[in-house]
NUNUGU-414217 format. One record per residue (C-alpha): x, y, z; residue in one letter. Coordinates in steps of 0.5 Angstrom, whole numbers, plus 500, padded with zeros to 3 digits. Layout:
<nodes>
XYZa;...
</nodes>
This chain:
<nodes>
773502901m;771506895d;764508895v;762511888e;756516887l;753511882r;752506887q;749512892l;744514886r;742506885a;740505892l;736512892v;733510886a;731503888i;728505894v;724511891d;722507885e;720501889g;724496886g;729494881f;725495875t;723502876d;730504878a;733502872a;728506868i;729512872a;737511871l;737509864g;740503865v;739495865s;735492871q;742487872a;746493872a;742496878v;743489881s;750489880r;751496883t;747495889l;751489890a;758492890s;755498895l;753492900e;760489899r;764495899a;760497906l;760490909g;753490910v;746489908k;742495905l;736492903l;731486904r;728483898r;722479898t;717477892s;713482894r;717488896e;724491897v;725495903a;731498907p;734494913t;735498919p;742500917t;740501910g;735507913l;741510916r;746509909v;740512905l;739518909a;746519909q;746518901a;741523900r;745528903r;751527900v;748527893l;745533895g;751536897e;754534890v;749537886e;750544890g;757543888l;756542881v;751548881r;756553884t;762551879a;757552873t;753558875s;758563873g;758566880h;750568880a;751568888g;756572892l;757570899r;761575904i;764572910g;765576917y;767574924a;764579928w;760585926s;760585918a;760592916v;757595922g;752601921r;753600914h;751593913t;743595912s;745600907a;750596903f;745590903q;740595900r;744598895r;747592893w;740589891a;738595887r;745596883a;746588882h;739584882p;743579878e;747577884t;744575890d;748577896l;749573903h;752575909l;755569913v;758569920r;764565921v;768566927n;775564924s;781568922t;780569915t;772570916a;771563912g;775565906l;780559908a;774554910e;771555903g;765558906s;765565903c;767568896d;770575900l;771577907a;770583911v;776583916v;779587921r;787585921r;791583915e;791576912l;797573909d;799577903p;802571900r;795567900r;790573900f;789580896e;786585901q;784592900v;782597906v;775600905v;774604911g;776605918r;772605925e;774608931r;776603937r;771603943l;771600950c;766596952a;764596959l;758594964g;753599965a;754600972d;762601971d;764607974p;767609967l;761608963a;759615966r;764618962r;763620955r;770617953s;776613956v;783613955r;788607954l;791608961a;785608965e;784601963l;791598965v;788596972d;782592968r;782585966v;782586958l;777580954l;780579948i;779574942d;786573939r;783569933r;778574930t;778580935g;781587933t;785588940t;790585944t;795588950a;800590944d;795596944l;798599950w;806600952p;810594954p;811597961d;803598962a;799593959r;792590962p;791583964e;788579959t;783573959e;781570952e;775568949t;773565942h;766568941d;763574940v;757572945d;761570950d;765576950w;759580951l;756576956t;763576960v;763584959i;756585961a;757581968s;763586970g;768581970r;772584964a;772590959v;773590952g;776594946v;773593939t;771596933a;766601932e;762596928s;761591934t;757597938a;752597932h;751590931q;751588938y;747593942p;746589949r;742591956p;747592961g;753594956l;755600954v;760603949y;765609950r;770611945p;777610946v;780617945r;788615944d;787609940a;788608933d;782607929p;781600926v;782598919e;776595915v;779590909r;776586904l;779580902a;779575897w;783569894w;789571890r;788566885d;780566885d;777573885p;769573885h;767577879p;763582883a;769584887t;771591884g;763593885a;764591893v;770594894v;767601891a;760600894l;764599901l;769605900g;763609898d;759608904l;765609909y;767615906r;760618906d;760617913a;
</nodes>
């Protein structure tokens, strides 16, 4: 089945203009061409899309559904064309859990002042590449190394590891904790996007683990007291929550914060983002 954009445009024009004659004028073609284009669409789909009488042209019930989808498809195509021809006037930065933590607001404000010509949008995508592989962003903030054959990446900062605990947990009364104190607990992890697995502990003294795939679920389970979590410091700034406390893990290595992008398609603003994030983390 081959459905072409010109066919969808013809359908939308006929309905919007109220008939074939005006649709032909709007599209800059002949009325006969509009009729042929619609007929070819109906043949391709195997359904009748419009009811034609001497007084009006109206969509059939199926035609209404196809019309709505056609409008969405044409809108997506227009957006695709704008993206391809805009010269990167916008900048989308993906992240999986917590953007750049306490630096997020300062980053957005300083970017807007320094680069008013490039609109910045932060996009949360809960995937290993924080939206890069999915095409949801131009750059991504990640806290684990991505495939170097596909992605360029640079470390822009480091964050302490914190332990997330239910507020009534005995360890919550402490100012900090050690890894050994968590061995007899259940550790809640996200293998796709999280920063910590049981590999942080020695092979002969590792906590039991359970898996989750979303930060909201992670927070809810930990607040209930069923498990604990170990995460980057940015999570505490992005997700303060009643019933949950964060304590530094004194003997755990810090988490590297990386900015990543496709090797063969760097955004023109990549260097400026790297510089600004590096400054923010260094100043802290």
